[in-house]
C-alpha positions as CSV (number, residue, x, y, z in Angstrom):
1,X,34.4,112.5,-72.1
2,X,31.2,111.2,-73.6
3,X,28.2,110.7,-71.4
4,X,27.2,107.2,-70.4
5,X,24.2,105.9,-72.4
6,X,23.3,103.1,-70.0
7,X,20.2,103.4,-67.9
8,X,20.4,102.9,-64.2
9,X,19.3,99.5,-62.9
10,X,15.6,99.5,-62.2
11,X,14.3,98.9,-58.7
12,X,13.1,95.4,-58.1
13,X,9.4,95.1,-57.7
14,X,8.3,94.5,-54.2
15,X,6.7,91.1,-53.5
16,X,3.1,91.5,-52.5
17,X,1.8,90.2,-49.2
18,X,0.0,87.2,-50.8
19,X,3.2,86.0,-52.5
20,X,5.2,86.5,-49.3
21,X,2.6,84.5,-47.3
22,X,2.7,81.7,-49.8
23,X,6.5,81.6,-49.7
24,X,6.5,81.5,-45.9
25,X,4.0,78.7,-45.9
26,X,6.0,76.7,-48.4
27,X,9.2,77.2,-46.5
28,X,7.6,76.1,-43.3
29,X,6.2,73.0,-44.9
30,X,9.6,72.1,-46.4
31,X,11.2,72.7,-43.0
32,X,8.7,70.3,-41.5
33,X,9.6,67.7,-44.1
34,X,13.3,68.1,-43.4
35,X,12.8,67.8,-39.6
36,X,10.6,64.7,-40.1
37,X,13.4,63.2,-42.2
38,X,16.2,64.2,-39.8
39,X,14.6,63.2,-36.5
40,X,12.9,60.2,-38.0
41,X,16.3,58.8,-39.0
42,X,17.6,59.4,-35.4
43,X,14.5,57.8,-33.8
44,X,14.6,54.8,-36.2
45,X,18.2,54.1,-35.0
46,X,16.8,53.8,-31.5
47,X,13.8,51.6,-32.5
48,X,16.1,49.4,-34.6
49,X,13.2,48.4,-36.9
50,X,13.8,48.6,-40.7
51,X,10.2,49.2,-41.4
52,X,10.3,52.5,-39.4
53,X,13.4,53.6,-41.4
54,X,11.7,52.8,-44.7
55,X,8.5,54.5,-43.6
56,X,10.3,57.7,-42.5
57,X,12.4,58.0,-45.6
58,X,9.4,57.1,-47.9
59,X,7.1,59.5,-46.1
60,X,9.6,62.4,-46.3
61,X,10.2,61.8,-50.0
62,X,6.5,61.5,-50.7
63,X,5.7,64.7,-48.9
64,X,8.4,66.5,-50.8
65,X,7.1,65.3,-54.1
66,X,3.5,66.3,-53.2
67,X,4.7,69.8,-52.4
68,X,6.9,70.1,-55.5
69,X,4.3,68.8,-57.9
70,X,1.4,70.5,-56.2
71,X,3.1,73.9,-56.5
72,X,3.5,73.5,-60.2
73,X,-0.1,72.3,-60.7
74,X,-1.5,75.4,-58.9
75,X,0.4,77.9,-61.1
């Protein structure tokens, strides 16, 4: 039988501490936006005011866009 000429898969490079910290910070920020959106919708049902509903949804979308665009501007 002929020997295999393929090379073994290389080990993935470990993520350094700075990148890991940035990923954790971004994840927590996105979690906060999701929680704001989720609980804001529930609270707006109890308040029964359309301005609160629009404010919560608009605020969550705005925060998400700031995070998404801001991450690309930094790189």
